[in-house]
C-alpha positions in Angstrom: -42.2 -122.1 -39.0 -45.2 -122.4 -41.0 -47.6 -121.6 -38.3 -45.6 -118.7 -37.7 -45.9 -117.5 -41.4 -49.7 -117.7 -41.2 -49.9 -115.9 -38.0 -47.8 -112.9 -39.4 -49.5 -112.7 -42.4 -52.3 -112.3 -40.6 -51.6 -110.1 -37.6 -50.3 -106.4 -37.2 -48.1 -105.3 -34.5 -46.6 -108.8 -33.7 -43.0 -109.2 -32.4 -41.5 -112.8 -33.5 -39.4 -114.7 -31.1 -37.6 -117.7 -33.0 -36.6 -120.3 -30.3 -33.7 -122.4 -31.6 -33.0 -126.0 -31.2 -30.3 -125.6 -28.7 -32.2 -123.1 -26.9 -31.5 -119.7 -27.8 -33.8 -116.8 -28.5 -33.9 -114.7 -31.7 -35.5 -111.6 -32.3 -36.5 -112.2 -36.0 -38.1 -110.1 -38.8 -41.7 -111.1 -40.0 -40.2 -110.8 -43.4 -38.0 -113.5 -42.6 -40.0 -115.9 -41.6 -42.5 -115.4 -44.2 -40.1 -115.5 -47.2 -38.7 -119.0 -45.8 -39.2 -121.8 -48.4 -40.3 -125.2 -47.8 -41.1 -124.6 -43.6 -42.2 -128.4 -43.4 -38.7 -129.8 -44.6 -35.7 -127.2 -44.2 -34.7 -125.5 -41.0 -35.2 -121.9 -40.3 -31.4 -120.1 -40.2 -32.2 -116.8 -38.4 -30.3 -113.8 -40.2 -29.9 -112.1 -36.8 -27.9 -113.2 -33.8 -29.5 -114.5 -30.5 -30.6 -112.0 -28.1 -30.7 -114.3 -25.1 -28.9 -117.6 -24.4 -32.0 -119.3 -23.5 -35.8 -118.9 -23.2 -35.8 -118.2 -19.2 -33.5 -115.5 -19.3 -35.8 -113.8 -22.4 -38.7 -114.1 -20.0 -37.1 -112.3 -17.4 -35.7 -109.5 -19.3 -38.8 -109.2 -21.7 -38.1 -105.8 -23.9 -42.0 -105.3 -24.0 -44.2 -103.6 -22.0 -47.4 -106.0 -20.6 -46.5 -108.7 -23.1 -48.9 -111.5 -24.3 -47.6 -114.5 -26.0 -49.3 -116.2 -29.0 -47.7 -119.7 -28.9 -46.9 -121.1 -32.3 -45.0 -124.2 -30.8 -45.4 -127.7 -31.5 -43.9 -130.6 -29.8 -41.7 -131.1 -27.1 -41.2 -128.4 -24.3 -43.6 -126.2 -26.3 -46.5 -128.3 -26.1 -46.0 -130.7 -23.0 -46.4 -128.0 -20.2 -42.6 -126.3 -20.0 -43.1 -123.1 -21.8 -46.7 -122.7 -20.1 -45.1 -123.3 -16.6 -42.3 -120.7 -17.5 -44.9 -117.9 -18.4 -47.4 -119.1 -15.6 -44.6 -118.6 -12.9 -44.0 -115.2 -14.2 -47.6 -113.9 -14.9 -47.4 -113.3 -18.4 -50.5 -114.2 -20.3 -50.4 -116.6 -23.6 -53.0 -118.5 -25.7 -53.7 -122.1 -25.6 -54.1 -124.4 -22.5 -52.2 -124.1 -19.4 -49.2 -125.9 -18.0 -51.4 -129.0 -16.2 -53.7 -129.4 -19.4 -50.9 -129.2 -21.7 -49.0 -132.0 -19.8 -51.7 -134.2 -19.2 -52.7 -134.3 -23.2 -49.1 -134.8 -24.2 -48.7 -138.0 -22.3 -51.2 -140.2 -24.1 -51.9 -142.5 -21.3 -52.6 -139.8 -18.7 -55.1 -138.3 -21.3 -56.9 -141.7 -21.3 -57.1 -141.5 -17.6 -58.5 -138.4 -17.5 -61.1 -138.7 -20.0 -62.1 -142.6 -19.3 -65.6 -142.8 -19.0 -66.5 -139.8 -21.0 -65.6 -141.2 -24.2 -64.9 -144.6 -26.1 -61.6 -145.9 -25.9 -59.2 -148.8 -27.1 -57.5 -150.9 -25.0 -53.8 -150.0 -24.5 -50.7 -150.4 -22.6 -47.8 -148.6 -22.0 -44.0 -150.0 -22.4 -40.8 -148.0 -21.4 -38.1 -151.1 -22.1 -37.6 -153.6 -24.1 -39.0 -156.6 -22.2 -42.1 -154.5 -21.6 -42.4 -153.8 -25.5 -42.3 -157.2 -26.5 -44.7 -158.7 -23.8 -47.2 -155.6 -24.4 -47.0 -156.8 -28.1 -47.6 -160.3 -27.4 -50.3 -159.7 -25.1 -52.4 -157.4 -27.4 -51.7 -159.4 -30.3 -53.5 -162.3 -28.3 -56.7 -160.7 -28.3 -56.7 -158.4 -31.5 -55.5 -158.8 -35.1 -53.8 -155.6 -35.3 -52.1 -152.9 -32.9 -50.8 -149.5 -33.0 -47.2 -148.4 -31.0 -46.8 -144.5 -31.0 -44.4 -142.9 -28.7 -46.0 -141.9 -24.9 -45.4 -138.0 -25.3 -44.3 -136.7 -28.7 -46.0 -135.4 -31.6 -46.3 -134.8 -35.5 -46.7 -138.6 -35.7 -43.0 -139.4 -35.9 -42.2 -143.0 -35.0 -45.7 -144.4 -35.2 -46.0 -148.1 -36.3 -48.7 -150.6 -37.4 -48.3 -154.4 -36.5 -50.5 -157.1 -37.6 -50.5 -160.9 -36.2 -48.9 -162.2 -39.4 -46.3 -159.2 -39.5 -42.5 -159.5 -38.0 -42.9 -158.8 -34.6 -39.4 -158.8 -33.7 -38.3 -156.2 -36.5 -41.0 -153.6 -35.1 -40.2 -154.2 -31.6 -36.3 -153.4 -32.2 -37.3 -150.2 -34.2 -39.2 -149.1 -31.4 -37.0 -150.0 -28.8 -33.9 -148.2 -30.6 -36.1 -145.0 -30.1 -35.5 -145.3 -26.5 -38.6 -143.8 -25.4 -41.6 -144.9 -23.6 -44.4 -146.2 -25.8 -48.3 -146.9 -26.0 -49.5 -149.6 -27.7 -53.2 -149.8 -28.6 -55.9 -152.0 -30.0 -56.3 -151.2 -33.5 -59.9 -149.6 -34.2 -60.9 -150.2 -37.9 -63.1 -147.1 -39.2 -62.7 -143.6 -40.9 -60.4 -141.1 -39.6 -62.0 -138.1 -37.8 -60.4 -135.1 -36.6 -62.5 -132.1 -34.7 -61.2 -128.7 -33.4 -63.0 -127.2 -30.3 -62.5 -123.5 -29.8 -63.6 -120.7 -27.1 -65.0 -118.0 -28.9 -65.5 -116.1 -25.3 -68.6 -118.0 -24.4 -67.2 -121.1 -23.6 -66.0 -124.0 -25.9 -67.7 -125.7 -28.6 -66.9 -128.1 -31.7 -66.0 -127.2 -34.8 -67.2 -129.1 -38.2 -65.8 -132.2 -38.3 -62.6 -133.3 -41.1 -62.4 -136.8 -42.5 -58.8 -138.0 -43.2 -58.6 -140.3 -46.1 -55.4 -142.1 -46.1 -54.4 -144.5 -49.2 -53.8 -148.0 -48.8 -50.7 -149.2 -46.9 -49.9 -145.6 -46.0 -50.4 -144.0 -42.4 -51.3 -140.3 -41.4 -47.9 -139.7 -40.5 -45.9 -136.5 -40.8 -45.3 -136.8 -44.5 -49.2 -137.3 -44.7 -50.4 -134.3 -42.7 -47.7 -131.9 -43.7 -46.7 -132.9 -47.6 -49.7 -134.0 -48.4 -48.4 -137.7 -49.4 -51.1 -140.3 -49.7 -54.0 -138.6 -47.7 -56.7 -136.3 -48.4 -58.6 -134.2 -45.8 -62.3 -133.5 -46.4 -64.0 -130.6 -44.9 -66.5 -131.2 -43.6 -66.5 -134.7 -43.4 -69.4 -136.4 -45.5 -70.7 -138.7 -42.7 -74.1 -139.1 -41.2 -75.4 -136.7 -39.1 -75.3 -138.7 -36.0 -71.5 -139.5 -36.6 -70.9 -135.9 -36.9 -72.7 -135.5 -33.5 -71.0 -138.0 -31.9 -67.5 -136.9 -32.9 -68.0 -133.3 -31.7 -69.3 -134.2 -28.5 -66.4 -136.7 -27.8 -64.0 -133.9 -28.9 -65.5 -131.2 -26.6 -65.9 -134.0 -23.9 -62.0 -134.6 -24.2 -61.5 -130.7 -24.2 -63.3 -130.3 -20.7 -62.1 -133.3 -19.4 -58.4 -132.4 -20.0 -58.9 -129.2 -18.7 -57.8 -127.4 -22.4 -58.2 -123.6 -23.2 -58.7 -121.3 -25.8 -58.5 -124.2 -28.6 -57.6 -128.0 -29.0 -58.1 -130.7 -31.9 -58.9 -134.2 -31.1 -58.2 -137.2 -33.5 -61.0 -140.2 -33.5 -61.8 -142.8 -35.2 -65.6 -143.4 -36.4 -65.8 -147.3 -36.1 -69.1 -149.5 -36.6 -70.1 -149.3 -32.6 -69.5 -145.6 -32.3 -66.5 -142.6 -32.4 -63.6 -143.4 -30.4 -61.2 -141.2 -28.8 -57.2 -141.5 -29.7 -55.6 -138.2 -28.6 -56.1 -134.3 -28.2 -53.6 -131.9 -29.3 -53.4 -128.5 -27.1 -51.4 -126.5 -29.8 -52.6 -127.6 -33.3 -51.2 -126.3 -36.4 -52.0 -122.9 -37.4 -50.7 -123.4 -40.9 -52.8 -122.4 -44.0 -53.5 -125.8 -44.6 -54.0 -127.1 -41.1 -56.7 -128.9 -39.8 -58.3 -126.4 -37.2 -57.8 -123.6 -40.0 -59.6 -125.2 -42.4 -62.6 -126.0 -39.6 -62.5 -122.6 -38.9 -63.0 -121.3 -42.4 -66.0 -124.1 -43.0 -67.7 -122.3 -39.8 -67.4 -119.0 -40.8 -65.0 -117.7 -38.5 -62.0 -115.6 -39.9 -58.5 -116.8 -38.8 -58.0 -113.2 -37.7 -61.2 -113.2 -36.0 -60.1 -116.3 -34.2 -56.4 -115.2 -33.1 -57.8 -112.1 -31.5 -60.3 -113.8 -29.8 -57.7 -116.0 -28.4 -55.4 -113.2 -27.2 -58.3 -111.6 -25.8 -59.1 -114.4 -23.9 -55.4 -115.2 -22.9 -55.4 -111.8 -21.6 -58.7 -112.0 -19.6 -57.2 -115.5 -18.0 -53.9 -113.3 -16.6 -56.5 -111.0 -15.6 -54.8 -108.0 -17.9 -56.5 -105.5 -20.1 -57.3 -106.3 -23.7 -55.2 -104.3 -26.7 -51.8 -105.8 -25.6 -48.7 -105.7 -28.3 -48.3 -109.6 -28.9 -45.4 -111.7 -29.6 -45.5 -114.6 -31.5 -43.0 -117.6 -30.6 -42.1 -120.2 -32.9 
């Protein structure tokens, strides 16, 4: 919703669809979205009743001629390729990566397979049940002082755990098991936390300025850190040596291309003593006023409106349609 607020403040002639958690689709007024308070913490309650019971029916009975969707969806079916596949099936243009790249990037293990050989990566293992989780913890901690556990396919850094050799393994294992979802366990890489956006501005993809994320001791860059600023600081541009900047930008660009991303993406990285390590790529990074890619755009001298309009032009071109469509933003 915070991404939708920023987009709706920026663009004209945009219809807004709200896709509710239970699946219904609401046609919402831009003012209702913009006026929502504390969008990172409180659920949006649409004033108008749903116009469609589900997204499939909404797309099959679109009230707009020659539509183009600007996607402001984060996580779940909005980011894992599900919505993208629905739009592709109907030949409807949309911003961001296609269904194949979205699905690949959302699955952290699959993403690592695709970028292998092109970027540095930490050792990792996937665990899908209680026995595998406990075995992976013991195996990785037999060789590394500290490991990271995170959902295999989820966003916003929810369910993130750090575990050291001297910590309570069973307590963390139980918390992971209770989430009832596949996890990826990785060797912890000590270093500076960086993130780099990659955008296509019409002449092919290029990397934006690097952001460094400083995190207070005993904190993680989790949901509260990302969206509520709890214990974190985002430095743009990162105050790092030129060689590290170049390494980070090249790593993000290599991941974007290896995954087949289109339009824009953002990759999270760690700058360690022996180089920059790839962590993961987000194919629909946040577009809020304080989000990382918009910060990088400002540093690069690219206006947010200019960026959005170019993304819509690229989306229309990919679908072999003409520019100047009326857009629908889906949040």
